[in-house]
KEKOL-670252 format. One line per field, with one value per atom (N, C-alpha, C): residue number from 1; atom name; x, y, z. Coordinates in steps of 0.02 Angstrom, whole numbers. Layout:
seq <- (NUM;...) $
atom <- (CA;...) $
px <- (X;...) $
py <- (Y;...) $
pz <- (Z;...) $
This chain:
seq <- (1;1;1;2;2;2;3;3;3;4;4;4;5;5;5;6;6;6;7;7;7;8;8;8;9;9;9;10;10;10;11;11;11;12;12;12;13;13;13;14;14;14;15;15;15;16;16;16;17;17;17;18;18;18;19;19;19;20;20;20;21;21;21;22;22;22;23;23;23;24;24;24;25;25;25;26;26;26;27;27;27;28;28;28;29;29;29;30;30;30;31;31;31;32;32;32;33;33;33;34;34;34;35;35;35;36;36;36;37;37;37;38;38;38;39;39;39;40;40;40;41;41;41;42;42;42;43;43;43;44;44;44;45;45;45;46;46;46;47;47;47;48;48;48;49;49;49;50;50;50;51;51;51;52;52;52;53;53;53;54;54;54;55;55;55;56;56;56;57;57;57;58;58;58;59;59;59;60;60;60;61;61;61;62;62;62;63;63;63;64;64;64;65;65;65;66;66;66;67;67;67;68;68;68;69;69;69;70;70;70;71;71;71;72;72;72;73;73;73;74;74;74;75;75;75;76;76;76;77;77;77;78;78;78;79;79;79;80;80;80;81;81;81;82;82;82;83;83;83;84;84;84;85;85;85;86;86;86;87;87;87;88;88;88;89;89;89;90;90;90;91;91;91;92;92;92;93;93;93;94;94;94;95;95;95;96;96;96;97;97;97;98;98;98;99;99;99;100;100;100;101;101;101;102;102;102;103;103;103;104;104;104;105;105;105;106;106;106;107;107;107;108;108;108;109;109;109;110;110;110;111;111;111;112;112;112;113;113;113;114;114;114;115;115;115;116;116;116;117;117;117;118;118;118;119;119;119;120;120;120;121;121;121;122;122;122;123;123;123;124;124;124;125;125;125;126;126;126;127;127;127;128;128;128;129;129;129;130;130;130;131;131;131;132;132;132;133;133;133;134;134;134;135;135;135;136;136;136;137;137;137;138;138;138;139;139;139;140;140;140;141;141;141;142;142;142;143;143;143;144;144;144;145;145;145;146;146;146;147;147;147;148;148;148;149;149;149;150;150;150;151;151;151;152;152;152;153;153;153;154;154;154;155;155;155;156;156;156;157;157;157;158;158;158;159;159;159;160;160;160;161;161;161;162;162;162;163;163;163;164;164;164;165;165;165;166;166;166;167;167;167;168;168;168;169;169;169;170;170;170;171;171;171;172;172;172;173;173;173;174;174;174;175;175;175;176;176;176;177;177;177) $
atom <- (N;CA;C;N;CA;C;N;CA;C;N;CA;C;N;CA;C;N;CA;C;N;CA;C;N;CA;C;N;CA;C;N;CA;C;N;CA;C;N;CA;C;N;CA;C;N;CA;C;N;CA;C;N;CA;C;N;CA;C;N;CA;C;N;CA;C;N;CA;C;N;CA;C;N;CA;C;N;CA;C;N;CA;C;N;CA;C;N;CA;C;N;CA;C;N;CA;C;N;CA;C;N;CA;C;N;CA;C;N;CA;C;N;CA;C;N;CA;C;N;CA;C;N;CA;C;N;CA;C;N;CA;C;N;CA;C;N;CA;C;N;CA;C;N;CA;C;N;CA;C;N;CA;C;N;CA;C;N;CA;C;N;CA;C;N;CA;C;N;CA;C;N;CA;C;N;CA;C;N;CA;C;N;CA;C;N;CA;C;N;CA;C;N;CA;C;N;CA;C;N;CA;C;N;CA;C;N;CA;C;N;CA;C;N;CA;C;N;CA;C;N;CA;C;N;CA;C;N;CA;C;N;CA;C;N;CA;C;N;CA;C;N;CA;C;N;CA;C;N;CA;C;N;CA;C;N;CA;C;N;CA;C;N;CA;C;N;CA;C;N;CA;C;N;CA;C;N;CA;C;N;CA;C;N;CA;C;N;CA;C;N;CA;C;N;CA;C;N;CA;C;N;CA;C;N;CA;C;N;CA;C;N;CA;C;N;CA;C;N;CA;C;N;CA;C;N;CA;C;N;CA;C;N;CA;C;N;CA;C;N;CA;C;N;CA;C;N;CA;C;N;CA;C;N;CA;C;N;CA;C;N;CA;C;N;CA;C;N;CA;C;N;CA;C;N;CA;C;N;CA;C;N;CA;C;N;CA;C;N;CA;C;N;CA;C;N;CA;C;N;CA;C;N;CA;C;N;CA;C;N;CA;C;N;CA;C;N;CA;C;N;CA;C;N;CA;C;N;CA;C;N;CA;C;N;CA;C;N;CA;C;N;CA;C;N;CA;C;N;CA;C;N;CA;C;N;CA;C;N;CA;C;N;CA;C;N;CA;C;N;CA;C;N;CA;C;N;CA;C;N;CA;C;N;CA;C;N;CA;C;N;CA;C;N;CA;C;N;CA;C;N;CA;C;N;CA;C;N;CA;C;N;CA;C;N;CA;C;N;CA;C;N;CA;C;N;CA;C;N;CA;C;N;CA;C;N;CA;C;N;CA;C;N;CA;C;N;CA;C;N;CA;C;N;CA;C;N;CA;C;N;CA;C;N;CA;C;N;CA;C;N;CA;C;N;CA;C;N;CA;C;N;CA;C;N;CA;C;N;CA;C;N;CA;C;N;CA;C;N;CA;C;N;CA;C;N;CA;C;N;CA;C;N;CA;C;N;CA;C) $
px <- (319;286;243;203;163;209;269;315;337;345;367;311;252;190;186;190;187;241;298;357;342;319;301;250;199;150;184;230;253;301;337;393;367;313;294;228;180;112;100;124;116;151;217;249;221;192;169;103;64;12;11;68;84;101;145;164;104;58;-6;-50;-54;-102;-67;4;36;18;27;21;-54;-101;-168;-191;-152;-161;-136;-75;-49;-95;-124;-169;-231;-256;-319;-303;-246;-232;-229;-203;-201;-270;-308;-380;-418;-406;-442;-416;-362;-338;-373;-405;-440;-403;-391;-363;-408;-416;-468;-427;-439;-406;-449;-441;-487;-453;-492;-465;-514;-491;-537;-531;-588;-593;-557;-493;-460;-390;-354;-297;-243;-218;-160;-183;-245;-270;-275;-304;-310;-247;-195;-124;-97;-112;-91;-126;-195;-237;-213;-200;-172;-112;-63;0;-15;-58;-79;-118;-164;-205;-153;-108;-61;-26;1;40;0;-72;-114;-144;-147;-177;-155;-96;-71;-82;-110;-122;-193;-242;-314;-338;-305;-328;-308;-262;-236;-268;-298;-320;-392;-433;-493;-480;-476;-457;-519;-529;-591;-568;-600;-587;-645;-631;-686;-676;-722;-721;-737;-692;-701;-750;-769;-816;-887;-898;-962;-987;-1048;-1075;-1084;-1084;-1094;-1026;-970;-902;-880;-915;-889;-885;-934;-932;-875;-872;-822;-752;-738;-674;-660;-708;-695;-678;-714;-696;-626;-594;-530;-477;-500;-457;-441;-475;-467;-510;-493;-535;-576;-631;-670;-646;-614;-596;-515;-488;-413;-384;-405;-379;-372;-317;-312;-321;-291;-280;-269;-295;-281;-290;-258;-268;-278;-323;-334;-325;-287;-276;-308;-356;-395;-419;-437;-468;-412;-351;-292;-255;-232;-202;-130;-103;-28;0;67;102;175;207;281;322;359;399;471;515;588;604;567;580;549;509;479;400;369;299;274;239;213;139;113;40;20;-28;-54;-101;-78;-123;-89;-124;-94;-57;-12;21;79;96;155;218;276;346;338;312;314;274;236;202;234;300;333;332;320;312;255;205;144;161;206;222;178;127;81;46;16;-10;39;102;147;142;138;132;208;210;280;280;239;237;258;280;295;263;259;227;267;332;369;340;326;292;230;191;123;133;180;193;219;258;286;228;175;121;76;69;23;58;119;147;148;147;146;101;30;-11;-3;39;58;93;113;153;106;34;-11;-16;-21;-31;-101;-112;-177;-228;-190;-227;-216;-273;-262;-250;-200;-194;-250;-259;-311;-278;-296;-268;-307;-269;-299;-260;-274;-241;-273;-234;-257;-262;-299;-303;-230;-215;-152;-101;-123;-77;-38;-44;-3;-37;3;-29;-18;-61;-59;-8;21;77;45;-16;-46;-39;-43;-45;32;78;148;164;145;155;126;62;23;63;83;121;186;222;279;264;209;191;173;131;113;174;226;286;322;323;358;328;259;222;227;242;256;326;364;439;480;474;523;536;570;590;542;562;523;497;450;432;490) $
py <- (2803;2782;2721;2712;2656;2591;2601;2544;2520;2568;2558;2518;2540;2507;2433;2426;2360;2314;2339;2304;2284;2329;2309;2253;2252;2204;2138;2138;2074;2048;2091;2065;2045;2080;2073;2036;2058;2029;1958;1953;1887;1833;1835;1786;1777;1827;1817;1783;1792;1755;1689;1673;1604;1560;1593;1562;1559;1604;1599;1542;1537;1482;1411;1413;1348;1326;1373;1362;1342;1374;1355;1288;1268;1200;1153;1160;1113;1110;1164;1164;1125;1131;1100;1031;1005;927;906;938;908;905;955;957;896;871;811;750;753;685;666;601;580;524;530;476;448;387;347;299;314;268;223;156;101;78;75;52;11;-30;-73;-34;-47;-17;-73;-88;-136;-99;-119;-86;-76;-131;-118;-73;-82;-39;36;43;109;139;104;137;161;118;139;203;196;253;322;312;377;407;363;386;416;379;403;470;477;540;592;583;640;657;609;625;664;647;674;740;756;817;881;894;953;961;909;903;905;916;918;970;1020;1072;1055;1013;1003;940;894;836;822;779;756;692;688;635;611;545;514;454;448;392;343;276;233;176;165;104;38;-7;-64;-112;-104;-144;-121;-62;-37;-72;-112;-142;-108;-33;9;7;-4;-2;-65;-122;-187;-195;-182;-189;-145;-86;-40;-68;-91;-125;-177;-223;-275;-257;-200;-177;-152;-131;-107;-165;-225;-283;-298;-261;-270;-325;-373;-425;-395;-425;-401;-435;-498;-527;-527;-527;-531;-480;-418;-369;-302;-280;-229;-158;-141;-72;-64;-12;-4;70;90;156;152;196;203;270;286;353;361;399;403;330;288;228;172;189;138;125;67;37;25;31;20;68;77;121;101;133;121;171;163;212;193;231;208;146;126;59;-1;13;-46;-34;-88;-95;-92;-39;-30;-42;-76;-89;-57;-13;13;-22;-88;-127;-158;-179;-210;-158;-175;-132;-98;-36;-6;-26;-2;-23;-4;53;70;26;-20;-67;-138;-143;-204;-241;-210;-246;-293;-282;-322;-390;-400;-463;-508;-473;-505;-452;-477;-429;-371;-392;-344;-318;-251;-228;-206;-176;-155;-77;-43;27;71;131;178;245;285;350;389;372;405;390;324;303;339;339;379;450;479;548;564;509;513;512;468;466;519;546;604;669;669;727;713;652;632;569;585;525;491;511;478;417;406;341;284;307;250;205;133;84;71;58;51;-6;-60;-119;-126;-140;-152;-223;-238;-314;-337;-402;-431;-461;-439;-466;-530;-576;-641;-654;-616;-625;-693;-725;-782;-764;-799;-796;-790;-750;-748;-704;-671;-626;-656;-719;-740;-721;-688;-675;-735;-747;-799;-779;-836;-831;-790;-803;-778;-699;-669;-591;-577;-608;-590;-595;-660;-670;-618;-599;-548;-485;-468;-405;-402;-461;-466;-461;-493;-486;-417;-389;-316;-277;-282;-242;-252;-321;-335;-301;-301;-271;-192;-164;-91;-69;-120;-104;-104;-147;-144;-220;-223;-283;-314;-355;-383;-336;-366;-328;-328) $
pz <- (-1447;-1378;-1390;-1442;-1457;-1462;-1489;-1488;-1420;-1377;-1307;-1265;-1271;-1243;-1266;-1333;-1357;-1333;-1334;-1302;-1236;-1193;-1121;-1120;-1163;-1164;-1181;-1229;-1251;-1205;-1173;-1126;-1055;-1038;-962;-959;-987;-981;-1015;-1073;-1110;-1065;-1053;-1015;-943;-906;-843;-849;-901;-916;-931;-963;-980;-911;-872;-813;-764;-763;-721;-743;-809;-842;-827;-822;-814;-744;-693;-623;-605;-652;-639;-659;-714;-745;-693;-661;-619;-553;-533;-471;-491;-553;-574;-577;-603;-604;-535;-485;-418;-388;-405;-379;-404;-462;-494;-469;-435;-408;-339;-340;-290;-250;-193;-151;-99;-114;-69;-20;40;91;126;112;139;202;257;325;355;404;454;527;555;626;676;658;698;718;774;793;742;709;662;602;580;522;551;613;635;649;664;673;604;554;488;470;478;463;496;556;595;555;537;510;441;397;333;335;381;396;408;460;472;409;369;308;256;249;202;225;294;321;290;271;245;170;142;77;59;109;94;50;44;-5;-71;-82;-156;-188;-145;-170;-139;-176;-149;-113;-45;1;32;26;58;92;157;197;199;187;177;219;261;312;264;262;218;248;313;345;326;300;285;224;225;170;105;111;52;15;42;11;-21;-11;-30;-104;-139;-210;-240;-221;-245;-236;-173;-156;-197;-209;-255;-333;-351;-418;-426;-369;-368;-363;-349;-338;-268;-219;-149;-124;-81;-60;-1;14;73;133;133;195;197;254;266;231;233;201;247;269;322;298;238;221;144;115;44;24;-27;-55;-130;-156;-231;-247;-299;-322;-393;-394;-463;-484;-438;-450;-471;-455;-473;-412;-403;-338;-349;-406;-418;-459;-454;-488;-501;-547;-565;-534;-483;-445;-441;-470;-467;-500;-549;-585;-555;-498;-461;-462;-467;-459;-393;-376;-308;-306;-253;-250;-178;-183;-119;-89;-65;-24;32;80;145;180;225;266;235;243;223;263;236;275;345;363;435;484;451;492;498;482;481;544;592;664;671;621;626;603;552;532;484;462;415;375;316;270;252;243;221;147;136;67;45;-7;-27;-40;-11;-21;44;25;82;70;121;113;61;47;-4;-72;-80;-144;-156;-103;-106;-130;-100;-113;-186;-206;-282;-326;-312;-360;-351;-293;-284;-328;-324;-367;-441;-455;-534;-538;-545;-561;-624;-670;-729;-711;-650;-631;-621;-610;-600;-658;-638;-690;-709;-770;-798;-763;-742;-713;-641;-604;-533;-524;-486;-466;-418;-422;-380;-322;-258;-199;-173;-152;-122;-57;-8;57;91;123;157;236;278;347;377;427;452;419;362;332;275;256;201;139;92;23;-19;-62;-111;-162;-188;-237;-301;-314;-373;-378;-321;-311;-334;-302;-309;-387;-415;-485;-530;-513;-554;-554;-492;-484;-530;-530;-574;-647;-661;-739;-754;-708;-725;-728;-685;-687;-756;-774;-837;-898;-900;-948;-951;-892;-890;-899;-917;-941;-883;-833;-776;-755;-697;-671;-623;-577;-531;-465;-434;-367;-324) $
């Protein structure tokens, strides 16, 4: 009888405890992920914010999501530390303090407008909500260095930003932007 009880413990309780601890570890990792969304109180930025908020709404219990008005003077220094400019910058996202990631062999930078805002025609970024989701599910995709944005009036990004993104992508073992 003792052998039977020991066998039950080995076959049922230990493996179930293993899976429970694995699930708890995954949940804990998601809870530690902080997503900061930087926006301006301007029409194109607010349109982007609305779509991003809708996307993130169902994930509020899994992540620490913060919305930061980039026109608030209290956020200026932090934005600059992330590589975001204070002027001529419409939208940005930082995940655990990082603004770029390697997704599908491509360097993605979560700054300026995402693909669904292509109708704006300026400050066009290279990210999608799919890229954001991929990084949320696997924060290990985040790159260690944040690129520095240097947007010009009218939405033209400086060549330096593009070149820096390419160099960063090459350092991370990939191709061009």
